[in-house]
VOGU-3710 file (C-alpha; in Angstrom, 3 decimals, decimal comma):
1> xxxxxxxxxx> 174,275/-2,336/65,576  171,627/-3,763/67,911  169,829/-7,065/67,549  166,414/-7,349/69,256  165,581/-10,688/70,677  162,055/-11,718/71,700  162,634/-14,048/74,646  165,467/-13,842/77,111  166,199/-17,547/77,700  169,412/-19,478/77,504
11> xxxxxxxxxx> 169,354/-19,513/73,705  169,046/-15,743/73,593  171,912/-15,353/76,062  174,131/-17,564/73,871  173,250/-15,530/70,840  174,373/-12,377/72,624  177,650/-13,914/73,802  178,363/-15,066/70,253  177,561/-11,572/68,871  179,719/-9,432/71,106
21> xxxxxxxxxx> 182,946/-10,461/69,367  181,233/-9,311/66,109  180,755/-5,918/67,616  177,007/-6,260/68,033  174,694/-5,072/70,825  171,584/-6,799/72,013  168,188/-5,883/73,549  165,816/-8,483/74,940  162,045/-8,545/75,421  160,847/-10,934/78,075
31> xxxxxxxxxx> 158,080/-11,201/80,699  160,646/-11,418/83,474  163,654/-9,359/84,420  165,259/-12,528/85,944  166,363/-14,358/82,789  169,636/-15,781/81,408  169,568/-13,129/78,661  169,135/-10,216/81,044  172,413/-11,176/82,711  174,347/-10,191/79,555
41> xxxxxxxxxx> 172,231/-7,463/77,868  169,560/-4,826/78,572  165,950/-6,075/78,546  162,488/-4,662/78,102  160,160/-6,308/80,601  156,608/-6,989/79,613  154,259/-9,326/77,679  155,409/-10,627/74,323  152,120/-9,290/72,890  152,682/-5,738/74,206
51> xxxxxxxxxx> 152,674/-3,784/70,984  154,163/-0,672/72,551  157,185/-2,607/73,784  157,499/-4,434/70,444  157,488/-1,100/68,663  160,278/0,121/70,995  162,237/-3,085/70,351  161,825/-2,550/66,602  162,845/1,148/66,896  166,046/0,296/68,784
61> xxxxxxxxxx> 167,049/-2,769/66,653  168,481/-3,346/63,244  166,636/-6,709/63,131  164,382/-8,631/65,442  164,799/-12,381/66,036  163,434/-14,798/68,673  164,823/-17,515/70,934  161,716/-19,737/71,274  158,833/-20,897/69,052  155,671/-19,824/70,773
71> xxxxxxxxxx> 155,883/-16,069/70,244  152,875/-14,209/69,020  152,928/-14,086/65,198  150,037/-11,639/65,114  151,931/-9,123/67,378  155,070/-9,391/65,262  153,077/-9,028/62,046  151,450/-5,850/63,471  154,857/-4,196/63,314  154,534/-4,177/59,532
81> xxxxxxxxxx> 157,419/-2,716/57,557  158,768/-0,796/60,552  160,671/-3,940/61,582  163,033/-6,420/59,957  162,196/-9,855/61,394  164,145/-13,091/60,833  163,599/-16,010/60,494  160,526/-15,408/58,350  157,223/-15,389/60,087  155,801/-17,929/57,586
91> xxxxxxxxxx> 158,321/-20,523/58,905  157,445/-19,648/62,479  153,728/-20,003/61,752  154,311/-23,456/60,104  156,331/-24,652/63,201  153,519/-23,575/65,511  151,005/-25,792/63,681  151,747/-29,484/63,608  149,313/-30,121/60,761  150,809/-27,353/58,601
101> xxxxxxxxxx> 154,236/-28,818/59,367  153,264/-32,285/58,272  151,588/-30,963/55,110  154,789/-29,031/54,248  156,900/-32,147/54,746  154,590/-34,004/52,348  154,713/-31,253/49,667  158,518/-31,183/49,824  158,861/-34,973/49,658  160,156/-35,371/53,249
111> xxxxxxxxxx> 159,030/-38,662/54,820  157,134/-38,241/58,033  154,843/-40,330/60,315  151,271/-41,058/59,309  148,824/-38,693/60,967  145,238/-37,540/61,129  143,480/-34,371/62,224  141,322/-34,851/65,382  138,562/-32,245/65,870  135,770/-34,390/67,295
121> xxxxxxxxxx> 134,908/-37,803/68,746  134,037/-38,969/65,224  137,425/-37,778/63,809  139,177/-39,637/66,648  137,384/-42,846/65,671  138,517/-42,390/62,045  142,147/-41,549/63,159  142,339/-44,741/65,247  141,042/-46,740/62,286  143,261/-45,102/59,635
131> xxxxxxxxxx> 146,510/-44,674/61,587  146,072/-47,498/64,017  147,493/-48,247/67,459  149,777/-47,421/69,198  149,756/-43,707/68,548  150,478/-40,281/69,958  147,623/-37,771/70,516  149,024/-34,226/70,578  147,770/-30,709/70,701  148,026/-29,175/67,316
141> xxxxxxxxxx> 149,595/-26,016/68,742  151,831/-24,922/71,643  153,132/-28,321/72,650  156,836/-28,532/73,459  159,260/-30,547/75,599  156,751/-33,463/75,710  153,845/-31,290/76,917  150,388/-31,475/75,427  150,662/-35,082/74,221  149,955/-38,623/75,298
151> xxxxxxxxxx> 151,099/-42,037/74,009  148,021/-44,321/73,604  148,204/-48,036/73,244  144,512/-48,922/73,474  141,147/-47,414/72,482  140,438/-46,791/76,214  143,710/-44,821/76,570  142,901/-42,877/73,425  139,531/-41,736/74,824  141,067/-40,816/78,213
161> xxxxxxxxxx> 143,742/-38,740/76,422  141,094/-37,165/74,248  139,090/-36,087/77,300  142,196/-34,644/78,906  143,294/-32,704/75,866  139,986/-31,794/74,297  139,039/-28,210/74,004  141,898/-27,510/71,582  142,789/-28,740/68,084  144,520/-32,105/68,116
171> xxxxxxxxxx> 146,541/-34,316/65,826  146,902/-38,073/66,039  150,256/-39,498/64,884  151,518/-42,991/64,359  153,804/-44,159/67,153  157,278/-44,870/65,820  159,396/-47,461/67,744  162,465/-45,635/66,447  166,096/-46,800/66,833  167,259/-43,314/67,830
181> xxxxxxxxxx> 166,731/-39,676/67,163  168,858/-37,186/65,226  168,670/-33,568/64,241  170,260/-31,398/61,656  170,946/-27,645/61,843  171,674/-25,236/58,958  171,715/-21,597/58,264  170,654/-19,594/55,215  171,457/-15,954/54,616  169,306/-13,404/52,796
191> xxxxxxxxxx> 171,477/-13,713/49,756  170,841/-17,489/49,661  174,123/-18,801/51,047  173,593/-22,084/52,986  175,758/-23,692/55,562  174,846/-27,086/57,224  176,263/-28,634/60,338  177,067/-32,322/60,981  174,303/-34,511/62,238  173,400/-34,548/65,933
201> xxxxxxxxxx> 172,523/-37,788/67,856  170,011/-36,879/70,605  168,778/-38,576/73,819  165,567/-37,235/75,409  164,065/-37,898/78,822  160,437/-37,015/79,553  160,292/-35,231/76,248  163,228/-32,914/77,090  166,577/-33,122/75,314  169,224/-34,221/77,772
211> xxxxxxxxxx> 172,261/-35,360/75,770  173,592/-34,587/72,356  176,608/-36,254/70,655  178,137/-34,719/67,475  179,327/-34,951/64,841  177,339/-38,150/64,475  179,141/-40,262/61,865  176,461/-41,523/59,525  177,254/-40,276/55,997  174,158/-41,623/54,301
221> xxxxxxxxxx> 171,837/-40,087/56,958  173,834/-36,860/56,793  173,317/-36,502/53,067  169,606/-37,263/53,268  168,999/-34,988/56,283  170,908/-32,142/54,592  168,864/-32,533/51,385  165,624/-32,346/53,432  166,867/-29,293/55,332  167,832/-27,491/52,086
231> xxxxxxxxxx> 164,324/-27,962/50,672  162,776/-26,286/53,737  165,349/-23,434/53,749  164,768/-22,778/50,041  160,973/-23,021/50,355  160,756/-20,167/52,802  163,661/-18,173/51,329  164,829/-18,565/54,892  167,072/-16,188/56,921  168,672/-17,587/60,087
241> xxxxxxxxxx> 169,180/-20,988/61,654  166,688/-23,869/61,176  166,628/-27,253/62,899  164,751/-30,411/61,774  164,386/-33,352/64,186  164,088/-36,887/62,753  163,306/-40,384/63,994  165,718/-43,052/62,580  164,001/-46,363/61,898  165,837/-49,144/60,044
251> xxxxxxxxxx> 168,223/-46,612/58,508  165,412/-44,398/57,256  164,734/-40,781/58,339  161,180/-39,720/59,383  160,834/-36,025/59,998  159,289/-35,228/63,402  159,303/-31,411/63,749  161,112/-28,146/62,884  162,439/-25,378/65,035  162,903/-22,016/63,248
261> xxxxxxxxxx> 165,613/-20,739/65,593  168,879/-21,750/67,205  168,375/-25,109/68,808  169,359/-26,881/72,026  170,891/-29,814/70,056  173,342/-27,287/68,574  174,949/-26,162/71,869  177,879/-28,431/70,986  178,780/-26,103/68,076  180,178/-23,517/70,566
271> xxxxxxxxxx> 183,280/-25,572/71,146  182,730/-28,386/68,641  182,413/-26,607/65,288  184,436/-24,050/63,450  181,541/-21,509/63,817  178,816/-21,874/66,370  175,122/-22,022/65,332  174,619/-18,809/67,404  177,169/-16,838/65,392  175,930/-18,173/62,101
281> xxxxxxxxxx> 172,344/-17,273/63,025  173,560/-13,626/63,538  175,593/-13,699/60,374  172,566/-15,039/58,444  170,003/-12,520/59,669  172,475/-9,661/58,957  173,316/-11,145/55,535  176,945/-11,558/56,385  179,095/-14,371/54,967  178,408/-17,579/56,829
291> xxxxxxxxxx> 181,072/-19,266/58,893  182,385/-22,817/58,313  180,271/-25,500/60,033  182,741/-28,407/60,014  183,211/-30,214/63,294  186,586/-29,645/65,002  185,887/-31,772/68,019  183,790/-34,852/68,763  181,462/-33,419/71,344  178,851/-34,551/73,859
301> xxxxxxxxxx> 176,524/-31,876/75,238  174,750/-32,262/78,521  171,696/-30,316/79,750  171,340/-29,967/83,538  167,707/-30,131/84,590  166,218/-29,104/87,923  164,802/-32,301/89,396  162,436/-30,441/91,757  160,897/-27,052/92,185  162,360/-24,808/94,788
311> xxxxxxxxxx> 166,020/-25,586/94,091  167,959/-22,297/94,394  169,316/-21,098/91,057  172,801/-20,797/92,505  172,608/-24,416/93,885  171,802/-25,805/90,429  174,358/-23,763/88,573  177,063/-24,225/91,203  176,613/-28,002/91,114  177,202/-28,099/87,345
321> xxxxxxxxxx> 180,084/-25,595/87,623  181,738/-27,617/90,398  181,529/-30,828/88,331  182,699/-28,990/85,220  185,806/-27,471/86,847  186,809/-30,883/88,170  186,987/-32,395/84,730  189,509/-31,727/82,015  188,142/-30,854/78,523  184,711/-29,861/79,856
331> xxxxxxxxxx> 183,384/-26,361/78,903  180,627/-25,125/81,207  177,968/-22,727/79,847  176,148/-22,421/83,140  173,535/-19,688/83,540  171,182/-18,556/86,234  167,530/-17,649/86,309  164,357/-18,534/88,162  164,419/-22,326/88,376  161,343/-24,525/88,038
341> xxxxxxxxxx> 161,061/-28,340/88,016  161,947/-29,723/84,634  163,747/-26,579/83,488  167,397/-26,174/82,483  169,722/-24,897/85,141  172,854/-25,043/82,999  174,711/-26,755/80,102  178,100/-28,280/79,530  180,104/-29,483/76,591  182,740/-32,135/76,681
351> xxxxxxxxxx> 184,791/-33,010/73,671  187,981/-34,409/72,171  189,696/-33,260/69,028  188,644/-34,906/65,788  190,571/-38,108/65,389  190,309/-38,868/69,102  188,302/-41,701/70,613  184,650/-40,783/70,346  183,678/-43,350/72,942  185,703/-41,428/75,508
361> xxxxxxxxxx> 183,369/-38,447/75,165  180,638/-40,279/76,889  182,751/-42,827/78,794  184,500/-40,085/80,782  182,618/-39,504/84,018  181,932/-35,837/83,295  178,263/-36,169/82,332  177,565/-38,705/85,009  179,075/-36,642/87,764  177,358/-33,428/86,639
371> xxxxxxxxxx> 174,033/-35,206/86,385  174,545/-36,758/89,840  175,022/-33,327/91,260  171,737/-32,233/89,771  169,840/-34,986/91,536  168,883/-37,316/88,741  170,196/-40,857/89,233  167,839/-42,460/86,702  169,097/-40,502/83,781  172,738/-40,909/84,987
381> xxxxxx> 172,292/-44,620/84,606  170,938/-44,139/81,023  173,944/-42,072/80,062  176,243/-44,880/81,207  174,302/-47,285/78,958  174,311/-44,930/75,921
//
């Protein structure tokens, strides 16, 4: 049985590695032949909108899924009934439109930040009046990893950001001086079975996730986040893994955004949970019984980021691998591919069995040494302080 994956990134690669023990095969579609996914499975090379390649992917696959958010919904819809696609395209469409996402949160009773649609100079004036300063001006679509957005603290900054981002639909959101960020991941199968993972505590730098610690022991937040996640899963009659990111402010959750796919904050589940998010995604889209999601290790997950363009892929991966091999209890999920500034060059989990000292997960020098090897002293210092 073959699973088709649109996108051959690190998430797709990890799906394939989780699926091989289940007896599954995989076929990727990506614009490049030099991807993490192509290292472990065959790949069709071409544009994500190439309908001929998409039809071939559908013909050779039992079900099609995706490993990133910004795939063409129109191209996938054009496959019609010739393809089984999961998660549902309605959930993907919602995640690609920040306004639709906020409206859904409101309809489902999930608290979120105040916001306003910005389509013109006049609507920006109204947004600044109604939402206030400071705020965040974002593109309504296609923004990810901190791209397509600007924090504004004055009217002058708001106008400069508007001029820089104008030409596309925008949203203005209230700026939240949050205490920290968390995310929750869950899976739902076609038959309606739901499995939810423990909460993740996340640390971002420059809009990119850099460190996750899980399970994050906050029972009240866990219950509330799980309730919100279930509402979204049931709303879409969802199939697959879904992630919701939240700001935590004064013990209250404020939903930020969704990701209708396996998520970077869930890498820890590979070693830290009874069943990884990648395996449960596959189980869900094939309507198999879902695996247990309980945490078996207290885990910290580190994302290695290339600090400058031109770093050789082997240099970035070998730096993380060398640091990983030197440290007990650290599992390296390094992968290679064309490396650009600000892109992942590899990932690592470090964990202790449940009941161990959670502080040791971060206090051990693993993450600091690995990050030092990837040329980023500033974030290394932040990890020490975390």
